[in-house]
KOLPASE-240917 format. One record per residue (C-alpha): y, z, x; residue in three letters; residue number from 1. Coordinates in steps of 0.02 Angstrom, whole numbers, padded with zeros to 5 digits. Each point is the difference from the previous one (the first is absolute). Example, Ala and Ser with C-alpha at 12.3 -4.5 7.8 and 13.67 -1.06 7.14 Angstrom:
<torro <-00225 00390 00615> "ALA" 1>,
<torro <00172 -00033 00069> "SER" 2>,
***
This chain:
<torro <00030 01461 00399> "MET" 1>,
<torro <00027 -00185 00033> "MET" 2>,
<torro <00004 -00037 -00187> "THR" 3>,
<torro <00134 00133 -00024> "ARG" 4>,
<torro <00102 -00073 00142> "VAL" 5>,
<torro <-00012 -00171 -00081> "LEU" 6>,
<torro <00056 00069 -00168> "ILE" 7>,
<torro <00148 00086 00082> "LEU" 8>,
<torro <00049 -00157 00094> "LEU" 9>,
<torro <-00012 -00104 -00159> "ILE" 10>,
<torro <00102 00126 -00097> "GLY" 11>,
<torro <00136 00005 00133> "VAL" 12>,
<torro <00003 -00189 00012> "THR" 13>,
<torro <00018 -00019 -00188> "LEU" 14>,
<torro <00134 00134 -00008> "PHE" 15>,
<torro <00110 -00076 00133> "ILE" 16>,
<torro <-00050 -00179 -00041> "GLY" 17>,
<torro <00143 -00121 -00017> "CYS" 18>,
<torro <00040 -00103 -00154> "LYS" 19>,
<torro <-00038 -00161 00089> "ASP" 20>,
<torro <-00073 -00063 00163> "GLU" 21>,
<torro <00167 -00032 00084> "GLN" 22>,
<torro <00036 00186 00003> "GLY" 23>,
<torro <-00167 00047 00074> "ALA" 24>,
<torro <-00001 00118 00147> "ASP" 25>,
<torro <-00082 -00097 00144> "PRO" 26>,
<torro <-00138 00081 00097> "GLY" 27>,
<torro <-00105 -00030 00154> "ASP" 28>,
<torro <-00174 00075 00008> "SER" 29>,
<torro <-00181 -00049 00027> "LYS" 30>,
<torro <-00041 00054 -00177> "THR" 31>,
<torro <00119 00004 -00147> "PHE" 32>,
<torro <00025 00000 -00187> "ILE" 33>,
<torro <00136 -00107 -00081> "ARG" 34>,
<torro <00056 -00025 -00180> "TYR" 35>,
<torro <00096 -00151 -00065> "PHE" 36>,
<torro <00072 -00030 -00172> "GLY" 37>,
<torro <00152 -00026 -00107> "GLY" 38>,
<torro <00045 00015 -00183> "GLU" 39>,
<torro <-00146 -00105 -00062> "PHE" 40>,
<torro <-00189 00019 00014> "ASP" 41>,
<torro <-00082 -00068 00157> "ASP" 42>,
<torro <-00189 -00022 00010> "VAL" 43>,
<torro <-00088 -00017 00169> "ALA" 44>,
<torro <-00116 -00150 00022> "VAL" 45>,
<torro <-00039 -00041 00183> "ALA" 46>,
<torro <00051 00035 00180> "VAL" 47>,
<torro <-00024 -00099 00160> "GLU" 48>,
<torro <00042 00032 00181> "GLU" 49>,
<torro <00121 -00127 00074> "THR" 50>,
<torro <00039 -00037 00182> "SER" 51>,
<torro <00138 00131 00000> "ASP" 52>,
<torro <-00032 00115 -00148> "GLY" 53>,
<torro <-00069 -00003 -00176> "PHE" 54>,
<torro <00025 -00106 -00156> "LEU" 55>,
<torro <-00017 00082 -00171> "LEU" 56>,
<torro <-00034 -00097 -00159> "LEU" 57>,
<torro <00044 00080 -00166> "SER" 58>,
<torro <00047 -00047 -00177> "ASN" 59>,
<torro <00154 00062 -00090> "THR" 60>,
<torro <00089 -00024 -00167> "GLU" 61>,
<torro <00185 -00034 00020> "ILE" 62>,
<torro <00137 -00080 -00106> "PRO" 63>,
<torro <00009 -00189 00019> "THR" 64>,
<torro <00166 -00027 -00090> "ASP" 65>,
<torro <00158 00087 -00059> "GLN" 66>,
<torro <-00087 00052 -00161> "LEU" 67>,
<torro <-00118 00111 00098> "GLY" 68>,
<torro <-00161 -00086 -00053> "VAL" 69>,
<torro <-00141 00065 00112> "LEU" 70>,
<torro <-00117 -00121 00086> "LYS" 71>,
<torro <-00136 00028 00129> "PHE" 72>,
<torro <00050 -00047 00177> "LYS" 73>,
<torro <-00093 -00006 00164> "ILE" 74>,
<torro <00074 00118 00129> "LYS" 75>,
<torro <-00027 -00015 00188> "LEU" 76>,
<torro <00050 00144 00114> "THR" 77>,
<torro <-00002 -00026 00189> "LYS" 78>,
<torro <-00007 00158 00106> "THR" 79>,
<torro <-00010 00039 00183> "ASP" 80>,
<torro <-00151 00085 00077> "LEU" 81>,
<torro <00067 00170 -00055> "ASN" 82>,
<torro <00017 -00050 -00183> "GLY" 83>,
<torro <00189 -00020 00003> "ASN" 84>,
<torro <00067 -00140 -00109> "VAL" 85>,
<torro <00064 -00157 00088> "ILE" 86>,
<torro <00025 -00105 -00156> "TRP" 87>,
<torro <-00053 -00003 -00181> "GLN" 88>,
<torro <00011 -00144 -00123> "LYS" 89>,
<torro <-00057 -00043 -00177> "SER" 90>,
<torro <-00057 -00171 -00061> "TYR" 91>,
<torro <00058 -00101 -00090> "PRO" 92>,
<torro <00185 00040 00018> "ASP" 93>,
<torro <00105 00088 -00130> "PHE" 94>,
<torro <00039 -00118 -00144> "GLY" 95>,
<torro <-00162 -00099 00018> "VAL" 96>,
<torro <-00093 00024 -00164> "ASN" 97>,
<torro <-00176 00014 00070> "LYS" 98>,
<torro <-00132 00133 -00024> "ASN" 99>,
<torro <-00106 00008 00159> "VAL" 100>,
<torro <-00120 00123 00080> "LYS" 101>,
<torro <-00077 00001 00173> "GLY" 102>,
<torro <-00183 00040 00036> "SER" 103>,
<torro <-00030 -00040 00183> "SER" 104>,
<torro <00090 -00066 00154> "MET" 105>,
<torro <-00032 -00089 00163> "LEU" 106>,
<torro <00089 00025 00167> "ILE" 107>,
<torro <00029 -00167 00087> "LEU" 108>,
<torro <00001 00012 00190> "GLN" 109>,
<torro <00016 -00112 00153> "GLU" 110>,
<torro <-00032 00071 00174> "ASP" 111>,
<torro <-00017 00174 -00079> "ASN" 112>,
<torro <00175 -00008 -00074> "GLN" 113>,
<torro <00042 -00008 -00185> "ASP" 114>,
<torro <00064 -00167 -00063> "VAL" 115>,
<torro <-00004 00035 -00187> "GLY" 116>,
<torro <-00087 00083 -00147> "TYR" 117>,
<torro <-00090 -00070 -00153> "VAL" 118>,
<torro <-00027 00096 -00162> "VAL" 119>,
<torro <-00121 -00044 -00140> "VAL" 120>,
<torro <00008 00072 -00175> "GLY" 121>,
<torro <00041 -00044 -00180> "ASP" 122>,
<torro <00141 -00079 -00097> "ARG" 123>,
<torro <00001 00080 -00172> "ILE" 124>,
<torro <00052 -00120 -00138> "ASN" 125>,
<torro <00089 00040 -00163> "SER" 126>,
<torro <-00166 00000 -00095> "ASP" 127>,
<torro <-00074 00121 00130> "ASN" 128>,
<torro <-00111 -00134 00073> "SER" 129>,
<torro <00002 -00012 00190> "THR" 130>,
<torro <00006 -00133 00135> "ASP" 131>,
<torro <-00045 00025 00183> "LEU" 132>,
<torro <00162 00024 00097> "TYR" 133>,
<torro <00034 -00026 00186> "LEU" 134>,
<torro <00151 00055 00100> "LEU" 135>,
<torro <00039 -00048 00181> "ASN" 136>,
<torro <00137 00094 00095> "VAL" 137>,
<torro <00058 00006 00180> "ASN" 138>,
<torro <00001 00154 00112> "THR" 139>,
<torro <00171 00051 -00067> "GLU" 140>,
<torro <-00063 -00004 -00178> "GLY" 141>,
<torro <00091 -00160 -00050> "THR" 142>,
<torro <-00098 -00106 -00123> "MET" 143>,
<torro <-00059 -00165 00074> "ILE" 144>,
<torro <-00102 -00066 -00146> "SER" 145>,
<torro <-00098 00047 -00155> "GLU" 146>,
<torro <-00130 -00083 -00107> "ASN" 147>,
<torro <-00095 00030 -00161> "THR" 148>,
<torro <-00179 -00054 -00034> "ILE" 149>,
<torro <-00043 -00016 -00183> "SER" 150>,
<torro <-00151 -00039 -00106> "ASP" 151>,
<torro <00038 -00107 -00153> "PRO" 152>,
<torro <-00101 00112 -00116> "THR" 153>,
<torro <-00031 00171 00076> "TYR" 154>,
<torro <00095 00136 00092> "SER" 155>,
<torro <-00018 00002 00189> "LEU" 156>,
<torro <00030 00157 00103> "SER" 157>,
<torro <00021 00009 00189> "GLY" 158>,
<torro <-00092 00140 00092> "ASN" 159>,
<torro <-00020 -00034 00187> "SER" 160>,
<torro <00053 -00119 00138> "ILE" 161>,
<torro <-00066 -00044 00173> "THR" 162>,
<torro <00020 -00140 00127> "GLN" 163>,
<torro <-00136 -00117 00063> "ASN" 164>,
<torro <-00023 -00077 00171> "ALA" 165>,
<torro <00103 -00153 -00048> "GLU" 166>,
<torro <00149 00111 -00042> "GLY" 167>,
<torro <-00009 -00031 -00187> "ASN" 168>,
<torro <-00006 00142 -00127> "TYR" 169>,
<torro <-00146 00051 -00108> "ALA" 170>,
<torro <00047 00094 -00158> "VAL" 171>,
<torro <-00120 00099 -00107> "LEU" 172>,
<torro <00037 00030 -00182> "GLY" 173>,
<torro <-00069 00025 -00174> "THR" 174>,
<torro <-00004 -00134 -00135> "LEU" 175>,
<torro <00014 00098 -00161> "ILE" 176>,
<torro <-00095 -00060 -00154> "GLY" 177>,
<torro <-00094 -00155 00056> "ASN" 178>,
<torro <-00083 00046 -00123> "PRO" 179>,
<torro <-00034 00158 00099> "SER" 180>,
<torro <00094 00059 00154> "ASP" 181>,
<torro <-00047 -00098 00157> "ASN" 182>,
<torro <00033 00020 00185> "MET" 183>,
<torro <00119 -00133 00066> "PHE" 184>,
<torro <00025 -00058 00180> "ILE" 185>,
<torro <00113 -00137 00067> "ALA" 186>,
<torro <00063 -00068 00165> "GLU" 187>,
<torro <00188 -00029 00014> "LEU" 188>,
<torro <00095 -00106 00124> "ASP" 189>,
<torro <00095 00120 00113> "HIS" 190>,
<torro <00158 -00104 00001> "THR" 191>,
<torro <00017 -00048 -00185> "THR" 192>,
<torro <-00104 00137 -00084> "LEU" 193>,
<torro <-00081 -00139 -00102> "ASN" 194>,
<torro <-00184 00009 -00048> "VAL" 195>,
<torro <-00121 -00098 00110> "ASN" 196>,
<torro <-00152 00050 -00103> "TRP" 197>,
<torro <-00055 00136 -00121> "SER" 198>,
<torro <-00162 00070 -00071> "ARG" 199>,
<torro <-00048 00133 -00126> "ASN" 200>,
<torro <-00157 00104 -00015> "TYR" 201>,
<torro <-00063 00090 -00155> "GLY" 202>,
<torro <-00151 00110 -00026> "ALA" 203>,
<torro <00035 00114 -00147> "GLY" 204>,
<torro <00117 00054 -00137> "ASP" 205>,
<torro <00133 00051 00126> "ALA" 206>,
<torro <00005 -00042 00185> "THR" 207>,
<torro <00148 00072 00096> "LEU" 208>,
<torro <00038 -00031 00184> "SER" 209>,
<torro <00088 00109 00128> "ASN" 210>,
<torro <-00009 -00059 00182> "LYS" 211>,
<torro <-00046 -00155 00101> "VAL" 212>,
<torro <-00047 -00030 00183> "PHE" 213>,
<torro <-00004 -00166 00094> "SER" 214>,
<torro <-00097 -00041 00157> "TYR" 215>,
<torro <-00085 -00144 00091> "LEU" 216>,
<torro <-00187 -00025 -00009> "LYS" 217>,
<torro <-00097 00077 00145> "PRO" 218>,
<torro <-00081 -00171 00030> "THR" 219>,
<torro <00093 -00159 -00039> "GLN" 220>,
<torro <-00078 -00137 -00106> "ASP" 221>,
<torro <00101 -00161 -00012> "ILE" 222>,
<torro <-00074 -00034 -00171> "ASN" 223>,
<torro <00066 00162 -00075> "ASP" 224>,
<torro <00174 00077 -00014> "PRO" 225>,
<torro <00045 00106 00150> "ASP" 226>,
<torro <00078 00144 -00096> "THR" 227>,
<torro <-00091 00133 -00098> "LEU" 228>,
<torro <00082 00117 -00125> "PHE" 229>,
<torro <-00067 00171 -00044> "LEU" 230>,
<torro <00078 00095 -00143> "TRP" 231>,
<torro <-00034 00148 -00111> "SER" 232>,
<torro <00036 00055 -00176> "GLY" 233>,
<torro <-00078 00070 -00158> "THR" 234>,
<torro <-00111 -00079 -00131> "VAL" 235>,
<torro <-00039 00064 -00176> "THR" 236>,
<torro <-00155 -00069 -00083> "LYS" 237>,
<torro <-00094 00065 -00152> "PHE" 238>,
<torro <00107 00156 00002> "GLY" 239>,
<torro <-00040 00042 00182> "GLN" 240>,
<torro <00138 -00006 00132> "THR" 241>,
<torro <-00047 -00026 00183> "ASP" 242>,
<torro <00077 -00050 00166> "VAL" 243>,
<torro <-00014 -00185 00040> "ARG" 244>,
<torro <00004 -00081 00173> "VAL" 245>,
<torro <-00001 -00189 00030> "ILE" 246>,
<torro <-00013 -00108 00157> "LEU" 247>,
<torro <00037 -00186 -00020> "ALA" 248>,
<torro <00056 -00148 00105> "PRO" 249>,
<torro <00175 -00066 -00025> "ALA" 250>,
<torro <00023 -00107 -00156> "ASN" 251>,
<torro <-00181 00023 -00054> "SER" 252>,
<torro <-00071 00056 -00166> "GLN" 253>,
<torro <-00163 00039 00090> "THR" 254>,
<torro <-00003 00178 00067> "THR" 255>,
<torro <-00098 00060 00151> "LEU" 256>,
<torro <-00024 00161 -00095> "PHE" 257>,
<torro <00068 00078 -00159> "ASP" 258>,
<torro <-00058 00181 -00015> "LYS" 259>,
<torro <00033 00146 -00114> "THR" 260>,
<torro <-00006 00178 00065> "ILE" 261>,
<torro <-00027 00138 -00124> "GLY" 262>,
<torro <-00116 00122 -00086> "GLU" 263>,
<torro <-00062 00006 -00179> "ALA" 264>,
<torro <00104 00109 -00118> "ASP" 265>,
<torro <00135 00009 00132> "ASN" 266>,
<torro <00158 -00105 -00012> "ASN" 267>,
<torro <00071 -00044 00171> "GLU" 268>,
<torro <00171 -00081 00020> "VAL" 269>,
<torro <00054 -00069 00170> "ALA" 270>,
<torro <00178 00033 00055> "ALA" 271>,
<torro <-00003 -00049 00185> "ASP" 272>,
<torro <-00113 -00062 00139> "ILE" 273>,
<torro <00021 00001 00189> "CYS" 274>,
<torro <-00098 -00069 00146> "LYS" 275>,
<torro <-00078 00126 00120> "VAL" 276>,
<torro <-00080 -00089 00146> "GLY" 277>,
<torro <-00129 -00118 -00074> "GLY" 278>,
<torro <-00008 00091 -00166> "SER" 279>,
<torro <00114 00043 -00147> "TYR" 280>,
<torro <00057 00159 -00085> "ALA" 281>,
<torro <00048 00000 -00185> "ILE" 282>,
<torro <00089 00131 -00103> "THR" 283>,
<torro <00050 00017 -00182> "GLY" 284>,
<torro <-00061 00105 -00146> "SER" 285>,
<torro <-00171 00050 -00066> "SER" 286>,
<torro <-00017 00066 -00177> "THR" 287>,
<torro <-00155 00088 -00067> "ILE" 288>,
<torro <00003 00079 -00174> "SER" 289>,
<torro <00189 00000 -00001> "GLY" 290>,
<torro <00019 00083 00171> "ASP" 291>,
<torro <00096 -00111 00122> "MET" 292>,
<torro <-00019 00025 00188> "ASP" 293>,
<torro <00052 -00091 00158> "ILE" 294>,
<torro <-00125 -00141 00032> "TYR" 295>,
<torro <-00047 -00048 00178> "PHE" 296>,
<torro <-00128 -00127 00057> "SER" 297>,
<torro <-00043 -00067 00171> "TRP" 298>,
<torro <-00077 -00174 00003> "ILE" 299>,
<torro <-00064 -00122 00130> "THR" 300>,
<torro <00077 -00169 00038> "ALA" 301>,
<torro <-00123 -00070 -00129> "ASN" 302>,
<torro <00058 00126 -00132> "ALA" 303>,
<torro <-00159 00102 00008> "ASP" 304>,
<torro <00034 00183 -00037> "THR" 305>,
<torro <-00017 00122 00145> "ILE" 306>,
<torro <00049 00150 -00106> "PHE" 307>,
<torro <00107 00048 -00149> "THR" 308>,
<torro <00092 00166 -00020> "LYS" 309>,
<torro <00106 00087 -00132> "ARG" 310>,
<torro <00139 00119 00048> "PHE" 311>,
<torro <00093 00107 -00124> "GLY" 312>,
<torro <00014 00164 -00090> "PHE" 313>,
<torro <-00083 00064 -00159> "ALA" 314>,
<torro <00108 -00013 -00154> "GLY" 315>,
<torro <00127 -00120 00074> "SER" 316>,
<torro <00025 -00188 00003> "ASN" 317>,
<torro <00009 -00059 00181> "ASP" 318>,
<torro <00006 -00178 00066> "PHE" 319>,
<torro <00011 -00097 00163> "GLY" 320>,
<torro <00155 -00104 00030> "ASN" 321>,
<torro <-00024 -00077 00172> "ALA" 322>,
<torro <-00106 00005 00157> "VAL" 323>,
<torro <00026 -00044 00184> "CYS" 324>,
<torro <-00104 00000 00159> "GLU" 325>,
<torro <00022 00141 00126> "SER" 326>,
<torro <-00024 -00097 00161> "GLY" 327>,
<torro <-00154 00105 00042> "SER" 328>,
<torro <-00126 -00070 -00124> "GLY" 329>,
<torro <00054 00112 -00143> "ALA" 330>,
<torro <00106 -00030 -00155> "ALA" 331>,
<torro <00143 00099 -00078> "VAL" 332>,
<torro <00019 00002 -00189> "ILE" 333>,
<torro <00164 00031 -00091> "LEU" 334>,
<torro <-00031 00069 -00172> "GLY" 335>,
<torro <00090 00086 -00143> "THR" 336>,
<torro <-00069 00162 -00071> "ILE" 337>,
<torro <00042 00101 -00153> "GLU" 338>,
<torro <00042 00177 00049> "THR" 339>,
<torro <-00103 00146 -00064> "THR" 340>,
<torro <00006 00189 00015> "ASP" 341>,
<torro <-00098 -00016 00163> "ASP" 342>,
<torro <00089 -00143 00087> "ILE" 343>,
<torro <00165 -00090 -00004> "GLY" 344>,
<torro <00185 00029 -00016> "ASN" 345>,
<torro <00035 -00058 -00177> "GLY" 346>,
<torro <-00040 -00149 -00113> "ASP" 347>,
<torro <-00070 -00130 00124> "GLN" 348>,
<torro <-00011 00007 00190> "ASP" 349>,
<torro <-00034 -00119 00144> "TYR" 350>,
<torro <-00173 00019 00076> "TYR" 351>,
<torro <-00061 -00062 00170> "LEU" 352>,
<torro <-00184 -00006 00050> "VAL" 353>,
<torro <-00070 -00064 00166> "LYS" 354>,
<torro <-00181 -00056 -00013> "VAL" 355>,
<torro <-00119 -00060 00136> "ASP" 356>,
<torro <-00127 -00142 -00009> "ILE" 357>,
<torro <-00133 00123 -00061> "PHE" 358>,
<torro <00105 00062 -00146> "GLY" 359>,
<torro <00044 00167 00081> "ASN" 360>,
<torro <00173 00071 -00030> "ILE" 361>,
<torro <00092 00024 00165> "ILE" 362>,
<torro <00154 00078 -00079> "TRP" 363>,
<torro <00092 00005 -00165> "LYS" 364>,
<torro <00180 00043 -00044> "ARG" 365>,
<torro <00097 00019 -00162> "ASN" 366>,
<torro <00188 00009 -00014> "PHE" 367>,
<torro <00134 -00031 -00128> "GLY" 368>,
<torro <00149 00062 -00098> "SER" 369>,
<torro <-00001 00113 -00155> "PRO" 370>,
<torro <00013 -00158 -00106> "GLU" 371>,
<torro <-00100 -00161 -00010> "LYS" 372>,
<torro <-00049 -00089 00161> "ASP" 373>,
<torro <-00100 -00161 00004> "GLU" 374>,
<torro <-00064 -00093 00153> "GLY" 375>,
<torro <00025 -00186 00027> "ALA" 376>,
<torro <-00043 -00052 00178> "ALA" 377>,
<torro <-00058 00063 00168> "ILE" 378>,
<torro <-00009 -00080 00172> "LEU" 379>,
<torro <-00043 00051 00177> "ARG" 380>,
<torro <00152 -00026 00111> "THR" 381>,
<torro <00000 -00071 00175> "LYS" 382>,
<torro <00016 00175 00074> "ASP" 383>,
<torro <-00156 00061 -00090> "GLY" 384>,
<torro <00088 00096 -00138> "SER" 385>,
<torro <-00014 -00031 -00187> "TYR" 386>,
<torro <00140 -00059 -00113> "LEU" 387>,
<torro <-00011 00047 -00184> "VAL" 388>,
<torro <00107 -00081 -00135> "PHE" 389>,
<torro <00011 00065 -00177> "GLY" 390>,
<torro <00105 00046 -00151> "THR" 391>,
<torro <00065 00175 -00035> "THR" 392>,
<torro <00088 00053 -00161> "VAL" 393>,
<torro <00154 00105 00029> "PHE" 394>,
<torro <00127 00046 -00133> "GLY" 395>,
<torro <-00083 -00118 -00123> "GLY" 396>,
<torro <00019 -00150 00117> "LEU" 397>,
<torro <-00133 -00086 00105> "LYS" 398>,
<torro <00042 00002 00186> "LYS" 399>,
<torro <-00084 -00085 00148> "LEU" 400>,
<torro <-00089 00114 00123> "MET" 401>,
<torro <-00041 -00052 00178> "LEU" 402>,
<torro <-00105 00120 00103> "LEU" 403>,
<torro <-00062 -00018 00179> "LYS" 404>,
<torro <-00136 00120 00054> "VAL" 405>,
<torro <-00092 00013 00165> "ASN" 406>,
<torro <-00178 -00057 00034> "LYS" 407>,
<torro <-00065 00162 -00077> "ASN" 408>,
<torro <00099 -00023 -00160> "GLY" 409>,
<torro <00127 00135 00044> "LEU" 410>,
<torro <00189 -00001 -00013> "LEU" 411>,
<torro <00064 00083 00161> "GLN" 412>,
***
C-alpha cells in the first residue's frame, strides 16, 4: 500500500509540477517529495544538510552564449528544511565559456552556522581531457573564488572533498592514464585554494577514488604528521575489479594499510562509503556472470571485512548509489533497481535498505515514477529522518528529486 501511495504522490507531483523552481508550490511537512527542473537536463550529484536547510549539488547543460552552445554547469540549490527553494544558481555565469561538473561539496561552518560552501569537480577541456576544479561560494551562492589543478601530462578528475583539523581542504581525485589510472590526494590552502602538497597511489590497470575522510591520530607522535586520511575507491588488476581502501598519513607515500576487498570471479565497484561508529559501510555494485546487484560491505577501522552482502532481484541490473549511518548502529543504502514483473513502477526505481551490523535487513522500500529514476545521495537529517536525492526523467527531461522520509523509510 505504501508503494502505491508513493507512486500516486509522485504522479500528482509530476502532473502539477511547475516549469521552474520559482513557481514551486511551497510546503511544510515532516516528510515531503519535491521536484526541481527547467527546460534543460539536470542530474543530481550530492546533498548536504546546512544550518538552516539543505544544499543540493547537480550538473546541468545550459547555453553559454547567444548562439545556444550547450556547456556543463554546476548548479547549487539552497532549500529550507521543508525542501522549498531559497535560491538557485549555476556556475560559471552565463557567457563564461567553461565546461565544468561538480562531484562533491563541503559545508563550511563556524559556531554551527554556515559561512560558505566549497565544490570539487572537473573542468572539461576542448580535447575532453579534465582538470580538477574547485569552486568557493558564500551562503547566498555568490562566487568567492575558483581554482583549477592540472597535471602537465594526464587528466585529473575531482571526486571528494573534506576539511582537516587545520582548516585546510583535502581533495580526492583520479589521475587518468599515468600510465594507468591512479588515486590522487592533495591538501589545499583554505584561503587561496592553492596546493600545499599532493600524492598519487596506483595499484592496478585502473584505480578510481570516491570518498575521503580526515581525522587526527588517536595518539600523537611529534615525529609523524598529525592528520590521517582514509579513502575508498575501486581497483582493477589482471581483469579483476575490487573495492580498495587506504589509510595514510598526510603528505606521505607510505600507507598504514592499502587493502582490496573482493571475491574471485566477482567484480565489485565502490560508489560510496560512510562511517558508522568505529567502522565503515561501503556500497556500490557487484557483478557475477553478467548479473549486477547492489553491493554492501561492512568493514572495521582497519579495513578488515565483517561481512559482505548482495541485494537485488533476479534478471535485473541493480546497483548501490550511496550509504549513510542511521544513528543507531545501522546503515541505510540508497540504490537503483531495474523494475521487473514482480517489483517496481517502471524502468528504474529508487531502493532503500536499512541493514544492521550483523547484515540483517531491518526494512526495505522501493519507490519511483513510471519512468527512469536514479539515486545519487542519501543522508540522515538532524531530526532522525532520511533525505534522498536523485534524478527522475519526466517528459524526456531529467529532473531533480528530493525526498524526505521518516526513520522507517516512509513518506507520511
